[in-house]
N, C-alpha and C positions, 0 to 999 in steps of 0.2 A: 477362430474355431470356437472359443468359449462364447463369443458374442452370438454366433449362429445357434449354439445350443441354448442359450438364454432366450433368444427370440423364439426358437422352436418351443421351448417349455412354456413361455408366456402365451404363445398362440394356442398350444394344446390346452392349457388351463382355461383360456378364454372360451375355446370351443366346448370344453366339458361343462363349464358354467352355463353357457348358452343352451346346451342340450338339456341340462337339468332344469333350467327355467322353463323351457318349452314343455318338458315332461310334466312338471308340477302344474303348469297352466292347463294342460290337457286333463290331468287328473281332477283338478278343481272344477272344471266345466263338466266333467263326466257325472259328478254328483248333483249337478244343478238341473235335474230333469224336470222337476215340478210337474209331475203327471201322476195320476191315479187311474186305476181301472176298476170298474164295478161290473159285476155280472148279476143280472136278474134272471134267475132260472125258474121256470114253471116246471116243477118236478111232478111228473105224472104219478110216480110211485107213492109219494107222500101227500099229494094234492096240496102242497104248499108252494108259496112263492118264496124262494130262497135268495137272499141278497148277500153277496160276498164283495166287500170293498178291499182292494189291495193298494197300499201306499208304500212308497219307497221309504224304508226305515230311516235313511239318512235325512230325508225331507221331514219326516215325522219328528225326528229328534230336534231339528231346528225349529219346527213349528211349536212343539210343546214348550220350548224355552221362551218363545215369544208370547204364546197364548196363556200359559199358566205361571211359570216361574223360571228364573234363570237357572235354578237348581233342579228342574224337572229332569228325570232320567227315564226315558222310554225303554232303554235297554234292560235295566235291572229293577225298575220299580213297577210292581203290579198296580199300585195306586195310580201312577201316571198313565199306564196303559189303559186302565179303566176310564180315567178322565178323558183320554184321547178318544176312546170308543164313544163315550157320551157326547163329546163334541161332534163327532162324525154323524151320529144318529140325529142330533138336533138340526143338522144341515142337509139332511137327505129326506126326501118324502116321495110317496107315491099316492096318486088319487086315480079313481076310475074316470071314465069319460063323462060321467054325470057330475063329477066334482066331489065325490065321496072319498074321504081319506081311507087309505088301506093301512090299518094299524099294524105296523111292523114291530115285532118284539125283538129285543136284543137277545142274541143267542150266545155271543161271546166274542173273544178276541184272542189273537196269538201273534207272537213274534216268530217268524219262520225265515231263517236265513237273512236276506237283505230286505225283507218285507214285513210290514205290519198289516195284519188282517183284522177286519171287523165283520161280524156276521149278524144278520137279521133274518127273520122269517115271519110269514103271515099265512093263514089259510087262504086258498084261492077262492075268490068270490064265485058264486054259481055261474053268473054270466059276466063276461069281461070282453068288451070289444075294443078296448084301447087303454092306454096308460098316459098319465101326465106325470113327468119325472122332474124333480128338482135336485140338483147336487151342487151345493155351494161350499163344501169342505175345502179349506185352505185358500180359497179364492180371495178372501178379504186380506190375506197376508201377502200373497204373491199374485199380482195381476196376470202373470204369464202361466199360472197354474191351469192345467187342462185336466178335466175329469171326463174320462170316456166311460160310457155305460153301454154294455152289450145286453140285449134282451134275447133270451133263448127259451125254446120250448113252446112257442106259440107261432108256428109257421117258420118262415125264414128268419135267420138272426138279423136283428135290427140294431143299429149303433147310433147313439147320440153322443155329441161332444159338447161339453160345457167349458167355456173359456171367456175371458174378458167380462163383458156385461151380460152374458147369456142368462136368461131366466128359465122358467119351466119350459120343457119341450114335451111333445106328445108323439106317441106311436099308435098306429091303428092295426088291429089284428084282423086277418081274413076269416 
């Protein structure tokens, strides 16, 4: 009887340990999304191009430690958040179909829940029949990083996806 109870207890302990390992494994993978979403909005009300970059804060946390310093703290340090914004801005660009740069100005950044946001804007050019977009943020750190860009406010929503060795991509407006 005692032997059966010991075997049962060992089996239950093993099952519990296995369940915990599987749970921790799933949680670990849940944070490894390596994806960012950027929206380029042609705002009719302001006549500006508004750019909103959204990064998963957990990914940004790991990135700043690799990019800037092992002590970088994107959660609590405004200086690290500013440094991350500058990094993103350096790796994102827009040009018109003639190859002219669209000079995006930094508007700001914020930590909101599980996301780090970086904001940019520029006046809309008088005529714009297309865009050339480059988005390389975090791609030199993680080859599996995917940066999705949605373009809104110029006809149908268009989506670009940057991953692996993707370079600049273009969209054409009707």
